[in-house]
Structures are given as structure tokens and as C-alpha cells.
N, C-alpha and C positions, 0 to 999 in steps of 0.2 A: 522446626521453624513454625511460628504461629501463622495463622491464616487471616487474610483480610475478611472482615465480617461482611455478610450480604449487604449490598447497598453502598459499598465503599468505593465504587468505580463508576464514572460516567464517561461514555464514549462521545467524542466531539466529531461531527461530520459536516462538511460543507458540500453543497450540491449546486451545479450550474444548470443551464437550460437544456443540455444534451441528454438523451437517454443514456443510462449507465447499465450496460448488459450484465455486469458482475455485482450490481448493488444487492440483489436478493441473496446471492451467495456470500457476499461479505457480511451482511447482517446475520445470516444463519451461522457463520463461523465465529461470531463474537457473542452470540446470545447467552452463553453461559459464563462469559468473562466480565460483562458489564451489566449493571442493574438499571442504568438509565441511559437513554440516547438523546443527545441534544443536537439538533440539526439546524444549520442555516441554509435554507433553500432559496437561492436567489434566481430561480427560474420564474418565468411569467406564468400566470394562471391561465389554464389549469396546469398544474405541475405534472410533468411526466413521471415523477417519482412518488406521487401521493399514494397510489394503490399499493406499491411495494412497501412503503413505509408502514401503512396501516396494517398490511397483512403480515408484517414481521412479528416475532414474539414480543418485541418492544411495544408495537402498536396494539397488539391484542391484550397485553398485560397492563396497558395504560401507563407505560414507563417511557413514552415518547413525547418529546416537546419539539415542535417545529416552529421556527421563526422565519418568516418570509420578508426579505429585504433586498433591494437592488444591489447588484455587485458593483463595488468600486475598486477593491484590491483584496488580495488574499489575507493580509493581516487584519483588515477591518472585518472580514467575514469570520475569521477565527476568533477575533476579540469579541464579536457578538456572542459566540458560543461561551466564552468566558463570563460574559455578563449574565447569561442565562444560568450558567453554573453557579455563580454566586447567589443568584436569586432563588435557586431551587435546591438548597441544602448544602452547597459548597462541599461536596464529597471529597475525601482526602486524595484520591488519585484520579487522573484523567487519562483516558485511552485515546491515542492519536490514530485516527483511521481515515482512509481514503476509499472511495467507492470502487476502485479497481484493484484493491488488495484483499486477498483472501487468506485467512489464517488456517493453520492446522489444528488438530484436536488438542495439542499441548497448550494452547493459549489459555484455556480455562484454569489449568493447574498453575500456570505462571501468575494469573490474576489473583488466585486465592492466596498465593505465597507473598504478595506484596506487603501484607501487614507485618511480616516478619523481618523486613529489611531494616537495617540500622537507620536512625533518623538522618544521618549525614548523606544518605543517597536520595537524590531528587529525580534521577532519570533511570529508566530501564530500557535498554536497546536490544533489538534482535537483528536479523539479517534478512534481506529479500532477494529472491531470484528475480532478476529483471528479464522476464520472457520477452522475446522480440519477434514480430512478424509471423509467429506460429506458436502453437502450444508445445512444440518439440525442440525449440532452440531458445537460448538465453544469452545475454551479453555479459553479465557480471552478477556477483553476489555482493551486495552493498550493506553496510551497517545502517540501521534505521531506528529512529526513536519510536518506541511503542507506548510507553507510559511516562507520565511526569506527575510530580506532586502538585497539588493545588495549594498555592499560598497567596494571600492578598497581595495585589500589586503585580502579579505575573502578567505579562503582556506579549503580544506578537508585534513584530515590526517588519516592514518591508512589503512593497507592493506585490512582488513575486519572489519565490524561493524565500519565503518569510522565515524569520528567526525568532525564537522564544527568548524573552528577556525577563529578568527578575528572579532567576533561580541560579544559585552558585554551588549547589551540592554536587556530590560525586555521581558518576555514571557507572552503571553496571551493564556490561554486555553479556548476553546469554548465548549458549550454544543452541540456538533456535532459528529456523529459517522458514519463511513463508513466501507466498507468491504474489508478484505484481504483474497484472495483466494489461496495463494501460497501453502497451505498445504491441499488442497482439491483434488489434482490430484493423480497420481499413487504413491504407496509406493516407487517404484524404483526411481522416480523423486526426492522424498524427500531424499532418501539415497544418490543419486548423488550430491545433493546440499550440504549435510553434508560433503561429501568427498571434494568438492571444497572449502568449508569454512575452513576445516581442513588443506588443502594444503597451505592456506594463513596464518595459525597460530592460527585459532580459536580452543579453547579447546574442549575436548569431544571425546568419543569413536565413531568410524565410521566403516562401513562395508568395508571389503577388496573388491577390484575390482572383484575378482572371485566369490564373494558371491552375487553380484547384481542380477544375473539372477534367483536365487532361494534362498530366505531367509524366515525365519519364521516371518511373518508380526506381528502376535500377540505378539511375544516376543520382536520384535523391537520397537513396539509402547506401550509396557506394561506400561512404566512410564507416558504415556499421557492419556490412557483410563480413569483413575480415575478422571481426570480433565474435562472430556467432559460435556458440558452444552447444553441443548436443545435450539436451535435457533428458536424462534417463531416470529421474526420480518420479514418484507418484504425485499427481496434483492433489491439493487439499480435498478431503472428502466433500466439503461443502461446495466445491467448484465443479464437481464432475458432471452434473447434469447440464450446467451452462457450457462447459467446454465441449460436451458431446453435441449439443445443439448448434453451437457456433462453428464447429469443424466443417459442416456442410456449407453454411453461409459464407465462410471465409476461405473455402478450399482453393480458389484461384490465387489469392494472395499468399496463402501458406505454401502452396506449391512453388511459387517463385522464391520464397525464402529457402526452401529445401534445395532448390536448384542452385542458388547462389552459394549456399554453404558447401555443397558438393564440389563447387568450382574453386574452393580455396586451394592455393598452391601448397605443395608439401611443406615448405618452410613455415607457412602460416599455420598449418595444421599442427606441426610440431611445437610451435610457439604456444598454440592454444592448449595443448596438453599440459604445458607447464602452468599457464594461466589458470586453468581449471583446478589443478592440484593446489595452487596457492589459495584460490578462493575457498576450496574445501577446508584446507588447513586453518585458514583465518577464522572461520566461524566455529569449526569443531574444537579448536584449541581453547575456546572459552570454557570448556568443561574442566580445564585444569584449575580454574578458580573455584575454591570450595563454596563460596557464597553463590556464584552463578550455578554451580551444580545442584546446590540445595534448592535454588529457586525454580529451576526448570526440570530437574531430574535428568536421567540419562537421555541424550538426544537420540531420537529414533527417526530414521529416514528409510522408507520402503522403496527399494529400487525395482524398476520395471525390468522385465526380461526383454532382451532384444536390443 
């Protein structure tokens, strides 16, 4: 399979006003996969992200472009990245990244292989562990878009849970899984995110602002606790220093998660054994596709002892 030439991939990232504990780890994890980083930073000045962005390999190498604009909706923020993309070389592939997702070492090989994909493929998907309430539990492994082709006219639509329009090519799903840490932080942060999404039209019940300082976490997360699965794989190398630091800061919240997982009734635990096996089969079975196998190589997951 041929390789994407250097400079063929731009990563698009939007950042809000809150600090992002995994931002540095995310940037380190993709530094060999993308040659350009385009950022829509809609936080107020001084941005809490500025130092991390400047200190990343993208910032040091001069391959970082940051656009500061007030937030209105997610589609508008991502479309601003598309406008920057068109104005700075219109590279053939775009990497879809979020500040709380950290890739494994295999992402650079996948990125290099994009140039060999048949022209009928417009999307390359992977899978994410959705870690929850701890670095030792997750709720699911879900398919996730990682790369898409840039074509004139491609646009995002939707105030929240935005959707990409303008591409009708095939999707290639790879036997590759990486980590999403957005729900491993404080319960308040989770609740605040829910309020933000609700303000943009997302359905679901949310806490009132006056409840954020003191709410019943067990009750709030009660629908999630039965879905907790034990995470026994290794975290991405780029995330290890961040998870080590945050384990102490978040110990109280993570202990509660472990306690609630231990309380799962036997019937729920047995059901979760089946769920976990199904998730594993879903992403690993992608290796049966010769094109996916050629793109990613043999999937490698290092399991922890214990």
C-alpha cells in the first residue's frame, strides 16, 4: 500500500473555555500522524490552552494555526476549521480530534497508509473506549470517525452532535481502538457538559445551575453504573503521565465508581461479560477485511496483569 506523503493530513480541533487535562497528551499522541494542526479556540483571552498549544510539536515546528472566535454552535466552530483548511493548502485528509481523546502508537502508521486507499473511500473509522468515572472502568467501545477526505463543499451541520455533509464515499472501519477520557473527570464537569449540550438543543434531563455545587452523584449516575466494564488494557503511552497525575486528584470520585461497580448484581455482571465480549469482537473482527488489515496492520493491545 502506498503512503500518504508528509503534509497530507491536517488535524482539526475546537477548544472551549474550560481547561482540558488531556490536551497535551492528545497532541503528543497525534504529532506523527498530522503535519498541520488547525484550532478554533473559542475561550476568552487569555486562553487556558495557549501554552500547551505553543509547547506542542505543532507549535514548536510552526505547523499550528489558531483561530479565536466566540462559540455559537459546534458546527460553526468546526466549519471555521474547514475555512482555515481551505486557506492553508487544502490538504487531502482531515483528522478529526477532540481534546479528551488520546491515540495509541498505531495512529501514525494508519495516517501514513491513507494515501493508498482507493479513491472511493472518504472516511476512515476506528473505535474508542469510553472510560467512565475512573481510569479502570469503561461503558462501551464505540465506532468513531478518525479521518475524512477534504473536498470543496464539505460542511458540518447541527448545533450539537454535529454531522458532516458533502461526502458520499465509502467508510472503512479499522481494527484499532483508542481512549476517550471525557467522562473520567469530576462529576460536576460531566453535569456542566450536559447543561451546555442541553442549551444547544440536545435532549435529556439536566441539573439546574443551583444544583451543581451539591448533588447526589450516586443518583445522578445511577443509569450508568450497571453498564460499567472493567478496563484491563493499557492506556495509550501518551496518556500515562496525565493519568498518573490525575489519579491522586480524582481519587475520591474514582473510588465511588469502583464501589458502585463492585455492587453490580450477579445477573448484571453476567450480562456485562457478554457485552464486553461483543464489543471486543466488533472491533477486532475488522481485521478480517483485507483493506482494513493493510491499513492498520495487526491490531496489538497490551493487557495489564491483575
